[in-house]
BADRENNU-448670 format. One record per atom (N, C-alpha, C): residue in one letter; x, y, z. Coordinates in steps of 0.2 Angstrom, whole numbers, padded with zeros to 4 digits, always signed. Layout:
// residues N
AXYZ...
***
This chain:
// residues 233
M-0859-0129-0444M-0863-0129-0439M-0871-0129-0441S-0876-0133-0438S-0882-0132-0441S-0885-0126-0440N-0884-0122-0435N-0888-0115-0435N-0886-0110-0439F-0880-0111-0443F-0878-0107-0448F-0881-0108-0453D-0885-0114-0456D-0888-0115-0461D-0895-0111-0461N-0897-0108-0455N-0903-0106-0455N-0903-0098-0459F-0897-0096-0460F-0896-0090-0463F-0897-0090-0471P-0902-0087-0474P-0903-0088-0481P-0897-0087-0486I-0893-0082-0482I-0888-0079-0487I-0882-0086-0488N-0883-0090-0485N-0878-0096-0485N-0880-0099-0492K-0886-0099-0495K-0889-0102-0501K-0885-0099-0507R-0884-0093-0506R-0881-0090-0512R-0874-0089-0511W-0871-0088-0505W-0864-0087-0504W-0863-0092-0499P-0862-0099-0501P-0860-0104-0496P-0853-0102-0492A-0854-0104-0486A-0848-0105-0482A-0844-0110-0483T-0837-0110-0484T-0833-0116-0485T-0831-0118-0478N-0829-0114-0473N-0829-0116-0466N-0834-0112-0462P-0840-0115-0460P-0845-0111-0456P-0843-0109-0449D-0837-0112-0448D-0835-0110-0440D-0831-0103-0439L-0830-0101-0446L-0826-0095-0447L-0831-0088-0447L-0829-0082-0445L-0833-0077-0446L-0834-0075-0453Q-0840-0074-0456Q-0841-0074-0463Q-0842-0067-0465L-0838-0064-0470L-0838-0057-0472L-0841-0057-0478Y-0846-0052-0479Y-0849-0051-0485Y-0848-0044-0488S-0844-0044-0493S-0841-0036-0494S-0838-0036-0501F-0836-0029-0502F-0833-0027-0509F-0828-0021-0506P-0822-0022-0509P-0817-0016-0508P-0817-0009-0508T-0823-0007-0506T-0824+0000-0506T-0822+0003-0500P-0822+0010-0498P-0820+0013-0492P-0823+0010-0486N-0829+0009-0487N-0832+0005-0481N-0832-0002-0481G-0831-0005-0486G-0830-0013-0486G-0823-0014-0483V-0818-0010-0484V-0811-0013-0483V-0811-0011-0475K-0814-0006-0472K-0814-0005-0465K-0814-0013-0461V-0818-0016-0463V-0820-0022-0459V-0814-0028-0461S-0812-0028-0467S-0807-0033-0469S-0800-0030-0466I-0798-0024-0465I-0793-0022-0462I-0793-0024-0454A-0799-0022-0452A-0799-0023-0444A-0798-0030-0442L-0802-0034-0446L-0801-0042-0444L-0794-0044-0446L-0790-0041-0450L-0783-0044-0451L-0779-0040-0445E-0780-0034-0444E-0777-0031-0437E-0778-0034-0431M-0785-0037-0430M-0786-0040-0424M-0784-0047-0423G-0782-0050-0429G-0781-0057-0430G-0787-0062-0429I-0793-0060-0432I-0798-0064-0432I-0798-0068-0438E-0799-0074-0438E-0799-0078-0444E-0806-0077-0447F-0807-0076-0453F-0813-0074-0457F-0813-0078-0464E-0819-0078-0467E-0819-0081-0473E-0823-0076-0478P-0820-0073-0483P-0824-0067-0486P-0827-0070-0493H-0833-0066-0493H-0837-0067-0499H-0837-0061-0503L-0837-0061-0509L-0838-0055-0515L-0845-0054-0515V-0847-0048-0514V-0854-0046-0515V-0853-0039-0519T-0854-0040-0525T-0853-0034-0530T-0859-0029-0528L-0859-0023-0531L-0862-0017-0530L-0868-0017-0534S-0868-0023-0539S-0875-0023-0543S-0880-0025-0539D-0886-0023-0543D-0893-0024-0539D-0894-0032-0539S-0891-0035-0543S-0893-0043-0543S-0889-0046-0538D-0884-0043-0534D-0882-0045-0528D-0884-0041-0522V-0883-0035-0521V-0885-0031-0515V-0892-0031-0514K-0896-0031-0519K-0903-0032-0519K-0907-0038-0519S-0903-0044-0520S-0905-0050-0520S-0909-0052-0514V-0913-0057-0513V-0917-0059-0508V-0913-0062-0502E-0906-0065-0504E-0902-0068-0500E-0898-0062-0496F-0896-0057-0500F-0892-0052-0496F-0897-0048-0492L-0902-0046-0494L-0907-0042-0490L-0909-0046-0484S-0909-0052-0484S-0910-0057-0478S-0905-0055-0472L-0900-0052-0475L-0894-0051-0470L-0894-0043-0468N-0895-0039-0473N-0894-0031-0473N-0901-0029-0477P-0906-0027-0474P-0912-0025-0477P-0910-0018-0480N-0904-0015-0478N-0902-0008-0482N-0898-0010-0488N-0898-0015-0490N-0895-0018-0496N-0887-0014-0497K-0883-0013-0492K-0877-0010-0492K-0872-0016-0489I-0866-0015-0493I-0860-0019-0489I-0857-0014-0485P-0853-0016-0481P-0851-0023-0478P-0857-0027-0473A-0857-0033-0473A-0861-0037-0467A-0857-0042-0466I-0858-0045-0459I-0855-0051-0457I-0860-0056-0454I-0857-0062-0453I-0861-0067-0448I-0855-0070-0444D-0856-0069-0438D-0851-0072-0434D-0854-0078-0430P-0852-0084-0432P-0855-0090-0429P-0854-0091-0422N-0848-0088-0419N-0846-0088-0413N-0848-0081-0409G-0854-0080-0409G-0856-0072-0406G-0858-0072-0399P-0861-0068-0396P-0861-0068-0388P-0865-0074-0386D-0863-0077-0381D-0866-0082-0378D-0865-0089-0383G-0861-0090-0387G-0859-0094-0392G-0865-0095-0397E-0869-0090-0398E-0874-0091-0404E-0872-0086-0409P-0874-0087-0415P-0872-0083-0421P-0875-0077-0421I-0872-0072-0424I-0874-0065-0424I-0873-0061-0431A-0878-0059-0433A-0878-0056-0440A-0877-0048-0440L-0873-0044-0442L-0873-0037-0442L-0871-0034-0448F-0874-0027-0449F-0873-0024-0455F-0872-0017-0452E-0869-0013-0456E-0866-0005-0455E-0858-0005-0452S-0854-0003-0456S-0847-0003-0455S-0845-0001-0447G-0848+0004-0445G-0846+0007-0438G-0849+0001-0433A-0855-0001-0434A-0856-0006-0429A-0852-0012-0429I-0850-0014-0435I-0846-0020-0436I-0840-0018-0432L-0836-0013-0433L-0830-0012-0430L-0831-0011-0423I-0836-0009-0420I-0837-0009-0412I-0837-0016-0410Y-0841-0020-0414Y-0842-0027-0412Y-0835-0031-0412L-0832-0030-0416L-0825-0034-0418L-0821-0032-0413A-0820-0026-0410A-0816-0022-0406A-0817-0026-0399E-0824-0026-0397E-0826-0028-0392E-0825-0036-0391K-0826-0039-0396K-0824-0046-0398K-0817-0048-0395S-0813-0045-0399S-0806-0047-0399S-0802-0043-0394G-0805-0038-0390G-0801-0034-0385G-0796-0029-0388K-0796-0028-0394K-0792-0023-0398K-0794-0017-0401L-0790-0012-0401L-0791-0006-0406L-0797-0002-0403L-0799-0003-0397L-0804+0001-0394L-0802+0000-0386P-0800+0007-0384P-0798+0007-0376P-0804+0004-0372T-0802+0002-0366T-0806-0001-0361T-0808+0004-0357D-0804+0010-0355D-0807+0015-0351D-0813+0019-0354A-0816+0022-0350A-0822+0025-0352A-0820+0031-0357V-0816+0035-0354V-0814+0041-0358V-0811+0039-0365G-0807+0035-0365G-0803+0033-0372G-0808+0029-0376R-0813+0025-0373R-0817+0021-0378R-0823+0026-0380N-0825+0032-0377N-0830+0036-0379N-0827+0041-0384K-0820+0042-0383K-0817+0048-0388K-0816+0044-0395T-0815+0037-0394T-0813+0033-0401T-0819+0033-0404I-0825+0032-0401I-0832+0031-0403I-0834+0037-0407Q-0832+0042-0403Q-0834+0050-0406Q-0830+0051-0413W-0825+0049-0414W-0821+0049-0419W-0823+0044-0425L-0826+0039-0423L-0829+0034-0428L-0836+0037-0431M-0839+0040-0426M-0845+0043-0428M-0844+0049-0433F-0839+0053-0431F-0837+0058-0436F-0836+0056-0443Q-0833+0051-0444Q-0832+0047-0450Q-0840+0045-0453M-0843+0041-0450M-0849+0038-0452M-0854+0044-0454G-0854+0050-0449G-0859+0055-0450G-0857+0060-0455G-0851+0061-0456G-0848+0067-0459G-0843+0065-0465L-0838+0064-0463L-0833+0061-0468L-0835+0057-0474G-0838+0051-0472G-0840+0046-0478G-0846+0049-0481P-0851+0052-0479P-0856+0055-0483P-0854+0060-0488M-0850+0065-0485M-0847+0071-0489M-0843+0069-0494F-0838+0064-0493F-0834+0062-0498F-0837+0057-0503G-0843+0054-0501G-0846+0050-0506G-0849+0054-0511Q-0852+0060-0509Q-0855+0065-0513Q-0850+0069-0517I-0845+0070-0515I-0839+0072-0519I-0837+0069-0525G-0837+0061-0523G-0835+0056-0529G-0840+0057-0534F-0847+0057-0531F-0853+0057-0537F-0852+0064-0541F-0852+0069-0538F-0851+0075-0542F-0845+0077-0546F-0840+0075-0543F-0833+0075-0546F-0831+0071-0551K-0832+0065-0550K-0830+0060-0554K-0835+0056-0558F-0840+0055-0556F-0845+0050-0559F-0851+0054-0562A-0857+0051-0562A-0863+0055-0566A-0863+0061-0565G-0863+0064-0558G-0864+0070-0556G-0860+0076-0560K-0855+0074-0562K-0851+0079-0565K-0853+0082-0572E-0858+0078-0574E-0862+0081-0581E-0866+0086-0579I-0869+0087-0572I-0874+0092-0571I-0871+0099-0571E-0874+0103-0576E-0871+0110-0576E-0871+0114-0570D-0876+0114-0566D-0876+0118-0560D-0871+0115-0555K-0866+0119-0553K-0860+0117-0549K-0862+0117-0543R-0868+0121-0540R-0869+0122-0534R-0868+0116-0529P-0871+0110-0531P-0871+0104-0527P-0863+0102-0526L-0859+0102-0531L-0852+0100-0530L-0849+0105-0526D-0850+0113-0527D-0846+0117-0523D-0848+0116-0515R-0854+0114-0515R-0856+0113-0507R-0852+0107-0504Y-0852+0102-0508Y-0848+0096-0505Y-0840+0098-0504I-0839+0101-0509I-0831+0102-0509I-0829+0107-0503T-0834+0112-0502T-0834+0117-0496T-0833+0113-0489E-0838+0108-0489E-0839+0104-0483E-0833+0100-0481G-0831+0096-0488G-0825+0092-0487G-0819+0096-0485R-0818+0101-0487R-0812+0105-0484R-0812+0106-0477R-0819+0108-0474R-0820+0110-0467R-0818+0104-0464L-0821+0097-0465L-0819+0092-0462L-0813+0090-0462L-0809+0091-0468L-0802+0090-0467L-0797+0094-0463A-0800+0100-0463A-0797+0105-0457A-0797+0103-0451V-0803+0100-0449V-0804+0097-0443V-0799+0092-0441L-0798+0087-0446L-0793+0082-0444L-0786+0084-0444E-0785+0090-0449E-0778+0092-0448E-0776+0095-0442K-0780+0098-0439K-0779+0102-0432K-0779+0096-0427E-0784+0091-0427E-0783+0085-0422E-0778+0081-0422L-0774+0081-0427L-0769+0076-0429L-0761+0080-0427E-0762+0086-0425E-0756+0090-0424E-0753+0086-0418G-0747+0085-0418G-0742+0082-0414G-0744+0074-0412Q-0748+0071-0416Q-0749+0064-0414Q-0750+0060-0421D-0749+0053-0420D-0749+0048-0427D-0756+0046-0428W-0760+0046-0423W-0767+0043-0424W-0772+0048-0421I-0778+0047-0423I-0783+0052-0422I-0785+0053-0414T-0784+0048-0410T-0786+0049-0403T-0778+0048-0399G-0773+0047-0403G-0767+0046-0399G-0764+0039-0402E-0768+0035-0400E-0767+0027-0401E-0771+0025-0407Y-0768+0020-0411Y-0770+0017-0417Y-0778+0013-0415S-0783+0015-0419S-0789+0012-0416S-0795+0011-0422I-0800+0008-0421I-0805+0008-0426I-0807+0014-0429A-0806+0019-0425A-0808+0026-0428A-0803+0028-0434D-0796+0027-0434D-0792+0027-0439D-0793+0022-0445I-0796+0016-0444I-0798+0011-0448I-0804+0013-0452A-0808+0018-0449A-0815+0021-0452A-0813+0027-0456I-0808+0031-0453I-0806+0037-0456I-0802+0037-0462A-0797+0033-0462A-0792+0033-0467A-0793+0030-0473P-0798+0025-0475P-0799+0023-0481P-0803+0028-0485W-0807+0033-0481W-0810+0038-0486W-0805+0044-0488L-0800+0045-0484L-0796+0050-0486L-0792+0047-0493R-0791+0040-0493R-0788+0037-0498R-0793+0037-0504A-0799+0036-0503A-0803+0035-0509A-0804+0042-0513V-0806+0048-0507V-0806+0054-0511V-0800+0057-0514R-0794+0055-0511R-0788+0057-0515R-0786+0054-0521D-0785+0047-0520D-0783+0042-0525D-0789+0040-0530F-0794+0038-0528F-0799+0035-0532F-0803+0040-0536Y-0806+0045-0531Y-0810+0051-0534Y-0806+0056-0538G-0799+0056-0536G-0795+0061-0539G-0796+0068-0537A-0799+0069-0531A-0802+0076-0529A-0797+0079-0523G-0791+0076-0523G-0786+0079-0518G-0784+0086-0519E-0783+0088-0526E-0781+0094-0527E-0786+0099-0526V-0793+0097-0528V-0799+0103-0527V-0800+0104-0520L-0798+0098-0516L-0799+0099-0508L-0793+0101-0504Q-0787+0104-0508Q-0782+0106-0507Q-0779+0102-0502M-0778+0096-0502M-0775+0090-0498M-0768+0092-0496D-0765+0094-0502D-0757+0096-0501D-0755+0101-0496K-0760+0105-0494K-0759+0111-0489K-0761+0107-0482L-0761+0101-0482L-0763+0098-0476L-0757+0093-0473P-0751+0094-0471P-0747+0090-0470P-0748+0084-0465N-0752+0086-0459N-0754+0082-0454N-0758+0075-0457V-0764+0078-0461V-0768+0073-0465V-0764+0068-0470T-0760+0071-0474T-0756+0067-0478T-0751+0062-0475A-0747+0064-0469A-0743+0060-0466A-0747+0054-0463Y-0753+0056-0460Y-0757+0052-0456Y-0759+0046-0461L-0761+0048-0469L-0763+0044-0473L-0758+0039-0475D-0752+0042-0476D-0746+0037-0477D-0744+0032-0472R-0744+0034-0466R-0743+0029-0461R-0749+0024-0460F-0755+0025-0462F-0760+0020-0462F-0759+0015-0468L-0758+0018-0474L-0756+0014-0480L-0749+0009-0479A-0745+0011-0475A-0739+0008-0474A-0740+0002-0470R-0746+0001-0466R-0746-0005-0462R-0748-0012-0467P-0745-0017-0465P-0745-0023-0468P-0754-0026-0468A-0757-0025-0463A-0764-0027-0462A-0768-0023-0468V-0765-0017-0468V-0770-0013-0472V-0769-0014-0479Q-0762-0015-0482Q-0761-0017-0488Q-0764-0023-0490A-0765-0028-0486A-0769-0034-0488A-0777-0033-0487G-0778-0029-0483G-0786-0028-0482G-0789-0024-0488L-0785-0020-0491L-0787-0016-0496L-0790-0020-0503N-0788-0026-0503N-0791-0030-0509N-0794-0036-0506I-0797-0036-0501I-0802-0042-0498I-0809-0040-0497P-0813-0043-0500P-0812-0048-0506P-0809-0045-0512P-0805-0049-0516P-0802-0047-0521P-0808-0044-0527R-0806-0038-0531R-0810-0036-0536R-0810-0041-0542P-0816-0042-0545P-0817-0048-0551P-0813-0044-0556
***
């Protein structure tokens, strides 16, 4: 469609089928939220691999879509009123997709706001804290002799996990029904346990509700597929 050509990102990551929703992402915890949601909701899309290198995320083309130079981002050529819409920030994208599809976000006011509440819990707490744990526990930060930063994030990570453990008591999903809140939360649990290798230091083995929750999530077919979309190079 001609109006899709107006997006500069199309010059670097051209759409094969511009009638489909375009996903620009990398399979990080934030990136797979959107690929999993799209699969769970049955929305057809075309994925584009945007690596985390500066040559990709700080390129003129990508910055035209997300000035914050972070994946994921989308362009939906069939947006509100039939006009294309471009979005970044994984939480905002999840809400948009849920409203577009009518799935994984309750329509009643109470259920909707509780779901968004737990989505924000991930966006403002779980994701940032676990990301810092990854840096100071596995990556460059582990070489820092002063362990106070790591200790701070480990303590907060344990606190956040305890909140989840209590909330999950007696229910399979964070608000009772599977929703975009779970699609936001569970990939970060997987990352901190399996990718960062911090499950032991966070004492996740003492959290049966959290462990069972993550196992349930990872057993879903859409999750298994979405974890590698776009495929890593």
